[in-house]
C-alpha positions in Angstrom: 3.8 -14.2 -20.1 4.1 -10.8 -21.8 7.3 -8.7 -21.9 5.5 -5.9 -20.0 5.1 -8.2 -17.0 8.8 -9.0 -16.7 11.1 -7.2 -14.3 14.2 -8.9 -15.6 15.8 -11.2 -18.1 18.8 -13.3 -16.7 21.1 -14.0 -19.6 23.6 -16.9 -19.5 25.8 -17.7 -22.5 27.0 -21.3 -22.4 29.7 -23.4 -24.1 30.5 -26.8 -22.8 28.7 -25.7 -19.6 27.3 -29.1 -18.4 29.2 -29.0 -15.1 27.4 -26.0 -13.6 24.5 -25.0 -15.8 21.6 -27.0 -14.2 22.5 -25.9 -10.7 22.9 -22.4 -11.9 19.5 -22.2 -13.6 17.8 -23.8 -10.6 19.5 -21.4 -8.3 18.2 -18.4 -10.3 14.7 -19.7 -10.4 14.8 -20.2 -6.6 15.5 -16.5 -6.0 13.3 -14.7 -3.5 12.1 -12.0 -5.8 8.6 -10.7 -5.9 8.4 -9.8 -9.6 8.4 -12.0 -12.6 11.6 -12.7 -14.6 12.9 -15.1 -17.2 16.1 -16.9 -18.0 17.5 -16.7 -21.5 20.4 -19.0 -22.6 22.4 -18.9 -25.8 24.4 -22.1 -26.1 27.4 -21.9 -28.5 27.0 -25.3 -30.2 28.3 -27.3 -27.2 29.4 -30.8 -27.9 28.8 -31.9 -24.3 25.6 -32.6 -22.4 24.6 -28.9 -22.3 21.9 -29.0 -25.0 20.2 -32.0 -23.4 20.2 -30.3 -20.0 18.8 -27.1 -21.5 16.0 -29.0 -23.3 15.1 -30.6 -20.0 15.0 -27.3 -18.2 12.9 -25.8 -20.9 10.3 -28.6 -20.5 10.3 -28.0 -16.7 10.1 -24.2 -16.6 8.0 -23.4 -19.7 7.9 -19.9 -20.9 10.0 -18.6 -18.1 13.0 -20.3 -19.7 14.2 -19.7 -23.3 17.2 -21.0 -25.0 18.7 -21.4 -28.5 21.9 -22.7 -30.1 24.2 -20.5 -32.1 27.2 -21.5 -34.2 30.7 -21.1 -32.9 31.6 -18.7 -35.7 28.7 -16.4 -34.8 29.8 -16.0 -31.2 31.8 -13.1 -29.8 31.6 -12.0 -26.2 30.4 -8.5 -27.1 28.1 -9.3 -30.1 26.3 -12.2 -28.3 25.5 -10.1 -25.2 24.3 -7.2 -27.4 22.0 -9.6 -29.2 20.7 -10.9 -25.9 19.8 -7.4 -24.8 17.7 -7.0 -27.9 16.1 -10.4 -27.4 15.4 -9.9 -23.6 11.9 -9.2 -22.5 12.7 -7.8 -19.0 13.1 -4.2 -17.9 16.6 -5.1 -16.7 19.1 -7.6 -18.1 21.2 -9.5 -15.6 24.3 -11.2 -17.0 25.9 -14.3 -15.6 28.5 -16.7 -16.9 27.8 -20.4 -16.9 30.1 -21.0 -13.9 28.8 -18.1 -11.7 26.2 -19.4 -9.3 24.2 -17.1 -7.0 25.5 -17.5 -3.5 22.2 -16.7 -1.8 18.5 -16.4 -2.5 18.5 -12.6 -2.6 21.1 -12.3 -5.4 18.6 -11.0 -8.0 16.9 -8.6 -5.6 20.3 -7.1 -4.5 21.5 -6.9 -8.0 18.5 -4.9 -9.2 17.8 -2.8 -6.1 20.4 -0.1 -6.9 18.5 1.0 -10.0 15.9 2.5 -7.8 18.3 4.9 -6.3 19.0 7.1 -9.3 18.0 7.0 -12.9 21.6 7.7 -13.9 22.6 4.3 -12.5 22.5 2.3 -15.7 24.8 -0.6 -14.8 25.3 -2.7 -11.6 28.3 -4.8 -10.8 27.8 -7.7 -8.4 30.4 -9.3 -6.2 32.3 -12.5 -7.0 33.6 -14.9 -4.4 35.8 -17.9 -5.2 34.5 -21.5 -4.9 36.0 -23.3 -1.8 38.0 -25.7 -4.0 39.3 -23.1 -6.4 42.9 -22.7 -7.5 44.6 -20.7 -4.7 46.0 -18.1 -7.0 42.5 -17.4 -8.3 41.1 -17.3 -4.8 43.5 -14.6 -3.8 42.9 -12.6 -7.0 39.2 -12.6 -6.7 39.2 -11.7 -3.0 41.7 -8.9 -3.5 39.9 -7.4 -6.5 36.5 -7.2 -4.8 37.8 -6.2 -1.4 39.1 -3.1 -3.1 35.6 -1.9 -4.1 34.4 -1.4 -0.5 32.6 -3.1 2.4 29.8 -5.6 2.0 27.3 -3.5 3.9 25.6 -1.6 1.1 25.7 -0.1 -2.4 28.7 1.9 -3.6 28.5 4.3 -6.6 31.2 5.0 -9.1 31.3 7.9 -11.6 33.8 10.0 -13.4 34.7 13.4 -12.0 37.8 15.5 -11.4 38.9 13.1 -8.7 39.5 10.5 -11.3 42.8 12.0 -12.4 45.0 9.0 -13.0 44.9 5.8 -15.0 44.8 3.7 -11.8 41.7 5.6 -10.4 40.0 5.4 -13.8 40.6 1.6 -14.0 38.9 1.1 -10.6 36.0 3.5 -11.4 35.3 1.9 -14.8 36.0 -1.8 -13.9 33.2 -4.0 -15.0 32.6 -7.7 -15.2 29.7 -9.5 -16.8 30.4 -12.6 -14.8 27.8 -11.0 -12.5 26.2 -7.7 -13.6 23.0 -6.0 -14.7 22.0 -3.1 -16.9 18.8 -1.3 -17.9 17.5 -2.9 -21.1 16.4 0.5 -22.5 19.8 1.9 -22.0 21.4 -1.1 -23.8 19.0 -1.0 -26.7 18.8 2.8 -27.2 22.0 4.3 -26.0 25.1 2.1 -25.1 25.1 -1.6 -25.8 28.0 -4.1 -25.7 30.3 -3.5 -28.6 31.1 -6.3 -31.1 34.5 -7.3 -29.8 35.8 -10.8 -29.3 37.1 -10.2 -25.7 37.1 -7.7 -22.8 33.6 -6.6 -23.8 32.7 -5.9 -20.2 35.7 -3.7 -19.5 34.9 -1.7 -22.7 31.3 -1.4 -21.6 32.3 -0.1 -18.2 34.5 2.5 -19.8 31.7 3.6 -22.2 29.3 4.0 -19.3 31.6 6.0 -17.2 32.9 8.2 -20.1 29.3 9.0 -21.1 28.7 10.5 -17.6 26.5 7.7 -16.2 26.9 5.9 -12.8 28.0 2.4 -12.1 26.9 0.8 -8.9 28.6 -2.0 -7.0 26.2 -4.3 -5.1 28.4 -6.6 -2.9 25.4 -8.4 -1.4 24.5 -9.6 -5.0 27.3 -12.2 -4.8 28.0 -15.3 -6.8 30.4 -18.2 -6.5 32.8 -18.1 -9.4 36.2 -19.2 -10.2 37.6 -20.4 -13.6 38.9 -23.9 -13.2 41.5 -24.0 -15.9 44.1 -26.7 -16.3 47.7 -25.6 -15.9 48.5 -26.4 -19.5 45.8 -23.9 -20.6 46.5 -21.1 -18.2 49.1 -19.3 -20.2 46.8 -19.3 -23.2 43.9 -18.1 -21.2 45.9 -15.1 -19.9 47.1 -14.5 -23.5 43.5 -14.2 -24.6 42.5 -11.9 -21.7 45.5 -9.6 -22.0 45.3 -9.3 -25.8 41.6 -8.6 -25.5 42.3 -5.7 -23.2 44.8 -4.3 -25.6 42.4 -4.7 -28.5 39.7 -2.5 -26.8 42.2 0.2 -25.9 43.1 -0.7 -22.3 46.8 0.1 -21.9 48.9 -2.9 -21.0 52.6 -2.5 -20.3 55.0 -5.4 -20.8 56.2 -6.4 -17.3 59.9 -6.7 -17.0 61.6 -10.0 -15.9 62.3 -8.3 -12.6 58.7 -7.2 -12.1 57.5 -10.7 -13.0 59.9 -12.3 -10.6 58.8 -10.0 -7.8 55.1 -10.6 -8.6 55.6 -14.4 -8.7 57.5 -14.7 -5.5 55.2 -12.3 -3.7 52.1 -14.2 -4.9 53.5 -17.6 -4.1 54.4 -16.5 -0.5 51.0 -14.9 0.0 49.1 -17.9 -1.3 51.2 -20.4 0.7 50.1 -18.7 3.9 46.5 -18.8 2.8 46.7 -22.5 1.7 48.0 -23.5 5.1 45.2 -21.7 6.8 42.4 -22.6 4.4 40.0 -25.2 5.9 38.5 -25.9 2.5 41.6 -27.9 1.5 42.4 -31.3 2.9 45.9 -31.9 4.2 46.7 -33.8 1.0 45.3 -31.0 -1.1 47.3 -28.4 0.7 50.5 -30.2 -0.1 49.4 -30.5 -3.7 48.7 -26.8 -4.0 51.9 -25.8 -2.2 53.7 -27.6 -5.0 51.5 -26.6 -8.0 50.4 -23.1 -7.2 53.8 -21.5 -8.1 53.5 -23.0 -11.6 50.1 -21.3 -12.1 51.8 -18.0 -11.2 54.5 -18.6 -13.7 52.1 -19.5 -16.5 50.0 -16.4 -15.7 52.8 -14.1 -16.3 54.1 -16.0 -19.3 50.7 -15.4 -20.9 50.6 -11.7 -20.0 54.1 -11.1 -21.4 53.3 -12.9 -24.6 50.1 -10.8 -25.2 51.7 -7.5 -24.1 54.4 -8.0 -26.8 52.2 -9.5 -29.5 51.5 -7.3 -32.6 47.8 -6.7 -32.6 47.5 -7.4 -36.4 49.5 -10.6 -36.4 47.0 -13.4 -36.7 49.7 -16.1 -36.7 50.5 -15.2 -33.1 46.9 -15.5 -32.0 46.6 -18.8 -33.8 49.6 -20.1 -31.9 48.7 -18.9 -28.4 45.0 -18.3 -28.2 43.0 -20.8 -26.1 39.7 -19.8 -27.7 41.1 -20.4 -31.2 42.5 -23.7 -30.2 39.1 -24.8 -28.9 37.5 -23.6 -32.1 39.9 -25.7 -34.1 39.1 -28.7 -31.9 35.4 -28.3 -32.4 35.7 -28.1 -36.2 37.8 -31.3 -36.1 35.0 -33.1 -34.4 
């Protein structure tokens, strides 16, 4: 299959992704899309069953599926996606994470359709919806974020103009997530690609696109099931990585006061408790469990945010102490 025949490359970076990766790849190949596309996977030296699963998928799908392994020290969220854009053979590059599974058979069609509207549309953001058994706090966050972008009936366009006159408006207009997104490959290769940053590469890319005068589209019907299932013990460290990553790429993050944190925790716990009691996805036993555990997730979230907001950007010892990604890297080296 030549590159000129391919409409899209679907890129998926994996790391210890055995839980979802096979279902994800099969879901992508089952898409109702009338043009040819490929799946490209970079696996970051996973120590689980991911490589064996990827080898099996390569045998099954042939030249429509490509994958390679990269060393942990060679991975960064921005650099790896930029490299994938160069390696891609499709006219468009769709980006998924290993735990984001298309929610329907028209995901790829809906994700790429907005590019036909205007040549200045260079990037498309798809919708995320939480998995039914997700942590309640994460369910609420995902639902609130994507409800704020507009209804699910059609495509919404975001661009920078005089109306974007506050940091809050700019943050909404430039918001981007490569959990579920797509971009023109030519734009990535020749004009603006992902920057070589360890974290928050998607938020930086979204800002670069908007600041350069291009248009970002939101395609709510291109939805995926996604929710990070993180143990409570790791949640503070995950939020530390995410918040510090935002600061490192220039996104302003203010340290929330104890009073603000208390208000956010109490408000979130009350909001989530109501949802937990009404949620048919949880059994009675699971509802009781989450009513007890969900407040702890809220506390750990804000502990991580405060740590990262106060941390000196050039203090590597702080990152070594609190970063989840660095801890995982040390664990990999030990094995």
